[in-house]
C-alpha positions in Angstrom: 21.3 -23.0 19.8 20.9 -25.4 22.0 22.6 -28.9 22.2 20.3 -31.7 22.1 19.1 -32.5 25.4 21.0 -29.4 26.9 19.2 -26.6 28.7 18.4 -22.2 28.1 16.6 -20.0 29.7 14.8 -17.7 27.4 14.1 -14.5 29.1 11.3 -11.8 27.7 10.0 -8.4 28.3 7.1 -6.0 27.8 7.5 -2.9 26.5 5.2 -0.1 25.1 5.7 1.3 21.7 7.2 4.0 23.2 9.9 1.1 24.0 9.0 1.7 27.3 9.1 -1.2 30.1 5.7 -2.4 30.4 6.7 -3.4 34.4 2.6 -4.6 36.0 3.1 -7.5 32.3 2.7 -10.7 33.0 4.6 -13.1 29.9 4.4 -16.4 30.5 6.1 -18.6 28.4 5.2 -22.2 25.8 6.0 -24.6 23.6 4.8 -24.0 20.6 6.4 -27.7 19.1 8.2 -30.7 19.8 11.4 -28.6 20.0 11.4 -29.6 23.8 9.8 -28.3 26.9 9.5 -25.6 28.7 8.6 -23.7 32.3 6.1 -20.7 32.7 9.8 -19.2 33.8 11.9 -19.6 30.5 13.7 -22.6 31.0 13.9 -24.7 27.8 15.2 -28.4 27.9 16.0 -29.5 23.9 14.7 -33.4 22.4 16.8 -35.4 21.5 16.2 -35.1 17.7 18.3 -32.0 15.7 17.1 -29.3 13.9 16.4 -25.8 13.7 12.8 -25.5 15.0 10.3 -22.3 13.6 8.5 -20.9 16.0 9.5 -23.3 19.0 9.4 -21.4 21.7 5.9 -19.4 22.3 6.1 -16.6 24.9 3.1 -14.4 25.8 2.5 -10.9 27.7 -0.3 -9.4 29.8 -1.6 -6.7 31.1 -4.4 -4.8 32.2 -5.1 -3.7 28.6 -3.8 -5.7 26.1 -1.8 -9.1 25.3 -0.3 -10.2 22.9 2.6 -13.2 21.8 6.1 -13.6 20.2 7.7 -17.0 18.9 11.0 -17.8 19.0 13.4 -20.0 16.3 15.1 -23.3 18.5 18.1 -24.5 16.3 18.6 -27.9 18.4 22.2 -29.2 17.9 23.2 -32.4 17.7 25.3 -34.0 20.8 28.5 -35.1 20.6 30.1 -38.3 19.4 29.3 -41.2 21.3 30.2 -44.3 19.3 30.9 -45.8 16.0 27.9 -47.5 14.4 29.3 -49.8 11.1 27.2 -52.4 9.2 27.6 -54.6 8.7 29.6 -55.4 11.6 31.0 -58.4 10.1 31.9 -60.0 5.8 33.3 -63.1 5.0 34.8 -62.3 1.4 36.0 -65.6 -0.4 40.5 -65.0 -2.0 38.7 -64.6 -5.5 35.6 -62.3 -4.3 36.6 -58.8 -4.0 33.3 -56.4 -2.5 35.3 -53.2 -4.5 35.7 -51.8 -7.7 39.6 -52.0 -7.9 38.8 -48.4 -9.9 39.8 -44.7 -8.0 38.7 -41.5 -7.2 37.8 -41.0 -11.1 36.8 -44.2 -12.9 39.9 -44.3 -13.6 41.9 -48.2 -13.6 43.9 -48.7 -10.8 45.3 -52.0 -11.7 49.2 -52.6 -11.5 49.7 -48.8 -9.7 51.2 -47.8 -6.3 49.4 -46.4 -3.2 51.7 -42.7 -2.4 54.5 -43.4 -0.5 
């Protein structure tokens, strides 16, 4: 998980069929989507749009006798609240008009009721 416009470094290891490291493998990273950008060493900078992106980061490991690829999902979360926008920013009402119905959450009339103390 990485915050929008945040950074994370991916790492990868090439393993053989017995789970042993293949030391001479060449490992490269690439992005497979618009989730962000990644450099060849795995340093990822997320885009500014939040959401889970399946297979967003792709890694390819190559050695003298084989080449194999894998992908990783990226969950980009939204950033901290920066400001609040309310629409409309201004409105005018006549004294005889309202902008809301005088009913409570269960649609019962609230005429004559008092606010809780």
